[in-house]
C-alpha positions as CSV (number, residue, x, y, z in Angstrom):
1,M,112.7,123.3,117.5
2,D,113.5,122.5,121.1
3,T,117.0,121.0,121.0
4,G,116.6,119.8,124.5
5,E,113.8,117.5,123.4
6,V,116.0,116.2,120.5
7,L,118.8,115.5,122.9
8,R,116.4,113.7,125.2
9,A,115.2,111.5,122.3
10,L,118.9,110.8,121.6
11,G,119.3,109.4,125.1
12,Y,121.2,112.2,126.7
13,G,118.9,112.6,129.6
14,D,120.5,115.1,132.0
15,R,124.0,114.8,130.4
16,E,125.4,117.7,128.5
17,P,126.3,117.0,124.9
18,D,129.7,117.9,123.5
19,G,130.1,120.8,121.1
20,A,130.2,118.6,118.0
21,T,127.0,116.8,119.0
22,L,125.2,120.1,119.7
23,A,126.3,121.5,116.4
24,L,125.1,118.4,114.6
25,V,121.7,118.6,116.3
26,R,121.3,122.3,115.4
27,A,122.3,121.6,111.8
28,C,119.9,118.7,111.4
29,A,117.1,120.7,113.0
30,G,117.6,123.3,110.3
31,E,117.4,120.7,107.6
32,V,114.2,119.3,109.0
33,R,112.6,122.8,109.2
34,R,113.5,123.5,105.6
35,A,112.2,120.2,104.3
36,A,108.9,120.1,106.3
37,V,105.6,121.0,104.8
38,P,103.3,121.0,107.9
39,R,99.7,119.9,107.2
40,W,96.8,118.9,109.4
41,R,93.1,118.2,109.5
42,S,90.7,118.2,112.4
43,A,87.1,117.6,113.2
44,V,85.1,118.0,116.4
45,L,82.6,115.3,117.2
46,A,80.0,115.0,120.0
47,V,80.6,112.2,122.5
48,L,77.4,110.2,122.5
49,G,78.2,107.9,125.4
50,E,80.3,105.1,126.7
51,D,79.9,101.4,127.2
52,E,82.0,98.3,127.9
53,G,83.4,98.6,124.3
54,G,84.7,102.1,124.6
55,V,83.4,105.6,123.6
56,R,80.8,106.3,120.9
57,L,81.2,109.5,118.9
58,E,78.8,111.0,116.4
59,G,79.1,109.8,112.8
60,G,79.3,106.2,113.8
61,L,82.9,106.3,115.1
62,T,83.7,104.1,118.2
63,L,86.9,104.5,120.1
64,P,87.4,101.1,121.7
65,G,89.1,100.3,125.0
66,W,88.9,101.2,128.7
67,S,91.8,103.7,128.5
68,I,90.2,106.1,126.1
69,R,86.9,105.6,127.9
70,D,88.4,106.7,131.2
71,H,90.4,109.5,129.5
72,L,87.4,111.1,127.9
73,R,85.1,110.8,130.9
74,G,83.5,114.2,131.5
75,C,84.1,115.3,127.9
76,D,81.0,116.1,125.8
77,R,83.0,116.6,122.6
78,A,86.2,115.2,121.1
79,A,88.5,116.8,118.5
80,V,90.0,114.2,116.2
81,F,93.0,115.4,114.3
82,C,96.0,114.3,112.2
83,A,99.2,116.1,111.4
84,T,102.2,115.4,109.2
85,L,105.5,116.9,108.2
86,S,104.8,115.6,104.7
87,A,106.8,113.5,102.2
88,P,109.9,115.7,101.8
89,V,111.0,114.9,105.4
90,D,110.7,111.2,104.6
91,A,112.9,111.7,101.6
92,L,115.4,113.6,103.7
93,L,115.6,110.7,106.2
94,R,116.0,108.1,103.4
95,R,118.9,110.0,101.9
96,A,120.6,110.3,105.2
97,Q,120.2,106.6,106.0
98,A,122.0,105.8,102.7
99,E,124.9,108.2,103.5
100,D,125.5,108.6,107.2
101,M,123.6,106.6,109.8
102,A,124.7,108.8,112.7
103,R,123.4,111.9,111.0
104,A,120.3,109.9,110.0
105,L,119.6,109.1,113.7
106,V,119.8,112.8,114.7
107,L,117.6,113.8,111.8
108,D,115.0,111.2,112.8
109,C,115.0,112.6,116.4
110,C,114.7,116.1,115.1
111,A,111.7,115.1,112.9
112,S,110.0,113.3,115.7
113,T,110.4,116.4,117.9
114,A,109.1,118.6,115.0
115,V,105.9,116.6,114.5
116,E,105.1,116.7,118.2
117,E,105.6,120.5,118.2
118,L,103.3,120.6,115.2
119,C,100.7,118.7,117.2
120,D,101.1,121.2,120.0
121,R,100.3,124.0,117.5
122,V,97.2,122.1,116.2
123,E,96.1,121.5,119.8
124,E,96.5,125.2,120.6
125,E,94.4,126.1,117.6
126,I,91.6,123.7,118.6
127,R,91.7,124.9,122.2
128,A,91.4,128.5,121.1
129,G,88.0,127.7,119.5
130,F,86.5,126.6,122.8
131,P,87.2,129.3,125.4
132,G,86.3,128.4,128.9
133,C,86.5,124.7,128.2
134,S,88.8,122.1,129.8
135,F,91.0,119.6,127.9
136,P,92.8,116.4,128.9
137,H,96.1,115.7,127.1
138,R,95.8,114.4,123.6
139,F,95.5,110.6,123.1
140,S,96.7,108.6,120.1
141,P,96.1,105.1,118.8
142,G,98.6,102.8,120.4
143,Y,98.3,104.5,123.8
144,G,96.9,102.2,126.5
145,D,94.5,99.7,124.8
146,L,93.4,102.1,122.1
147,P,94.3,100.0,119.0
148,I,96.7,101.2,116.4
149,Q,94.3,99.6,113.9
150,L,92.1,102.7,114.3
151,Q,94.5,104.8,112.3
152,G,92.9,104.2,108.9
153,E,89.4,104.9,110.3
154,L,90.5,108.3,111.7
155,L,92.2,109.3,108.5
156,A,89.1,108.4,106.5
157,L,87.0,110.4,108.8
158,L,89.3,113.4,108.2
159,D,89.6,112.8,104.5
160,A,93.3,112.9,105.1
161,P,94.5,110.8,102.2
162,R,92.9,113.1,99.7
163,R,93.3,116.4,101.5
164,I,96.9,116.2,102.9
165,G,98.3,113.0,101.5
166,L,98.4,111.2,104.8
167,C,97.6,107.4,104.7
168,A,98.0,104.3,106.7
169,S,99.6,101.1,105.5
170,E,98.1,97.6,105.7
171,R,100.1,97.3,109.0
172,H,98.5,100.6,110.2
173,I,101.7,102.5,109.9
174,L,101.3,106.2,108.9
175,T,102.8,107.4,105.7
176,P,104.5,109.8,105.6
177,R,106.2,108.4,108.6
178,K,106.6,111.6,110.6
179,S,102.8,112.0,111.2
180,V,100.4,111.6,114.1
181,T,96.7,111.0,114.7
182,A,95.2,112.0,118.0
183,I,92.0,112.6,120.0
184,L,91.6,115.7,122.2
185,G,88.7,115.7,124.7
186,I,86.7,118.9,125.2
187,S,84.7,119.5,128.4
188,R,82.4,122.4,129.3
189,E,83.1,121.6,133.0
190,A,86.4,121.7,134.9
191,L,88.1,118.3,134.8
192,P,89.9,116.6,137.8
193,P,93.5,117.6,138.0
194,V,95.8,115.4,135.9
195,E,97.8,113.1,138.0
196,E,101.5,113.8,138.2
197,R,103.5,112.2,135.4
198,S,105.5,109.1,136.4
199,C,107.0,106.0,134.8
200,Q,104.3,103.9,136.2
201,R,101.6,105.9,134.4
202,C,103.5,106.3,131.1
203,F,102.0,104.4,128.2
204,L,105.5,103.5,126.9
205,R,106.7,102.0,130.2
206,G,106.7,98.5,128.8
207,R,109.1,99.3,125.9
208,C,110.9,102.3,127.2
209,Q,114.6,102.3,126.3
210,Y,115.5,104.6,129.3
211,R,113.9,102.2,131.8
212,L,115.8,99.3,130.3
213,R,119.0,101.1,131.2
214,G,117.7,102.0,134.7
215,K,117.1,105.7,133.8
216,T,114.2,108.0,133.0
217,C,113.5,110.3,130.0
218,G,113.3,113.4,132.4
219,S,109.8,114.3,131.2
């Protein structure tokens, strides 16, 4: 687990943590690794076309919104996937919240970092199946105007509740909590270069805690 990402999630930015904090991060990272039971599901679907409502995929799935439509432009296929650290990590976080909130915060940041690293692994596996193709970065419900209400439909498509125990609540929150759904575009042609990352292009800019403090996350 990248402890630098954990520290960034904790708000350290470019500041160096003290020895006690670094030791706590490393200890919590080990706890999350031991508790995690990584699971994922994926499916590759043909992109049938786009319209004002969004992007149509095979199987009757529509990804609504202009942001995903623009994001997948030039892609003839899209990999839909979900990944979870599974229920034992949720149980670890709940126990810590009842015992020590400072440690619980660090564990939560470790688990968030871990599930993103799991998604990186899933993405690597998908990419390996399409040599010579180009890929934009993965895109999740809640980014841009892609609605979070899509979570349940993506999980149903992947048979995730039955196969890996990943569900969505009535409020479209994933359970277990440390889980992700995402779409990865696949293009046979070279895609235009990705614009440089900036706060103005970040999907979280409207609710970023760093920006509220006049800082950046460093990524």
